[in-house]
N, C-alpha and C positions, 0 to 999 in steps of 0.2 A: 570228212570224217572228224577232223579237229573241231570244226564249227559245231557239229552235232554234240560232241563231247562237252564243249564249252557251254552250249545252250542247256544241256542236261544239268551240268554243274550249277549254272546260274539259277535254273528252276529249283533245284534242290536247296540252294542257299536261301532263295526267296521263301520257299515253304517253311524252312527252319525258322527264319525270321518272323514269319506270320504266326507260327506256333508260339514262339517266345513272346511276341507282342500280345497275343491273346491271353497267354498265361499271366503276363504282367498286368493286363487290364483286369482280369479276374482277381488277381491278388490285390490290386488297388481297390476293387469293389468290396472285397471281403475285409480288407483293412479299414476302409471307411465305415463298414458296418461295425467292426470292432470298436472304433472310436466312439460310436454312439451308445454302445452297450456298457452297462456296469457289470463287472466280472469279479464278484467278491471271492470266488473260489479259484481264481487265476487259471481257469481252464484254457484261456486264449493266449497264454504267454508265448507260445511257439509261433503265433501269427506275426511274423517279422517281415515288414515290407522291404527289407534290404535283400532278401533272398530272391533268387531268379524267378521262382514261381511258388504258388501256395501248396504245391503237391507234397511238400515235406511237413506241412503244418499238421498238428494233431486235430482230429475231428473233421478233416477234409480228405476226400478221396478223389483221385483224378483218373482219367482214362489213359490209354497208351500214347496219346499226343499231348499229355499234360494239361488237359482241360478239366475243370472241376465238374464232377458228376454227383458228388454227395457232400452234404454238410450235416453232420450228426452231432447235435448239441442238445439232445433231450435230457431233461432233468439236471441241467448244469448250473442252476442258480443265477442265470443271466437275466438282467432286466434292461428295459429300454424299448425303443421302437424299431420297426423294420424299415430299412431305407428303400426307396423306389428302385435304386440301381440294381438290386437283387434280380430284377427282371431282365438284366443283361447277361446273366450267366447262362448262355444259350444251350449248353449241354447238360445243365443240371437235371438230374433224375429224381433225387431224394432231398427234400428239405425237411429235416427232423429237428424241430425246435419246441417240442412238447414239454409240458410240466416245468416251465420257467416262470418268469415274471414279466413277460413281454406285454407291452401296452400300446395304445394307439391303434390306428387302422391297419387293415391288410392292404398292402399296396396293390393298386389295380395292375401295375406292371407285371405282377406274377403271372398274369394271363399270357405274357410273352414267352413263358417257359414251355415251349412246345414239346420238349422231351420229358417233362416232369411226369413221374409215375406215382409218387407219394408226397403229399403235402400234409404234414402233421404239425399243427399249431395248437393242439388241444391243451386244456388246463393251463391257460395263461390269463391275461387280463385285457385281451384285445377288444376294441370297441369299434363302432361304426357298422357299416353294412358288409355283407359278403360281396366282393366285386363280381359283377356279371361277366367280366373278362375271363374268369376262371372256366367258364363254359367253353372257351376256345382251346383248352389244353386237352386235346383229343386222346392222349395216351394215359391220362390220369386214371389210376386204379383205386387209390386210397385218398380220400379227402376227409380228414378228421379235424373238425373245428370245435368240438364240444367243450363245455366248461370254460367259456369265455363270457364276454359281455356284449356280444354282437346283437344288433337289433335290425329291424326292418324286414322287408319281404325277402323270402328265399328266391334268388334269381331263377327265372324260368330257364335261363341258358344252361343251368346245370343238367337239364334234361338231355342236352346234346352229348353228355359224357357217356358214350356207349361202352367204353371199357371199364367203367366204374364198377367195383365189386364191394366197396365199403364207403358209406357216407354217414358220418356221425355229426349231427348238428345240435343235439340235445344240450340242455343246460345253457341256453342263450335266451334272448328275448326276440325270437324270430317268428314271423307269421308266414302263412302260405304253405304250399306243398311243391314237391318236385314231380314233374310228369314222369312217373315211374315206367310207363309203357314205352318211353323213348330211351331211358337210360338203363344202365346196369346189366352187365353181361351175365349170361347164364353159363355155368361151367359144370361139367359132370352131371347134367340133368337137374341141378338144384338152383334155386334162386338165392342170392345173397340178401341178407336182411339189411334194410335201409332204416336207419334210426331217424 
């Protein structure tokens, strides 16, 4: 009996340590992103790496095990590039960075965010291609990349996004089409418009 209680206590401690380590890793990633960005409106002042986890930071939401599920920084006046390490935020569901001054490419590692539901990077200054890896984000419902400087061919892999209800790619320098017969969920008997 004592051995079972000891084993259960040890397991609980290991799970708690794993959660703290995960939160610290996520905090390290977000703090690294903060270091790359220019923040003239000081919206990221609460992003303090000395805290146990990023769940107390403004514009960050966590789940019940202190893992980051949302980053909400739309229209925040932030500029700079997106770091590839963002693709390691394994529980991220919403990445809202619209209407800022983001530049550079969209990291291909964002295709690792398998829980992502909404990726809003519209109205920035992003360049390069749309990563074909985004076609692997099976839960993605909203992909809004319009109003950037993206170029190249629209990846055919976006046709695998069967849960997609909104795709906005206009106001870029893109060519090609998305295979609509494969993507885009029907709800309440109506089709969602694909831009």
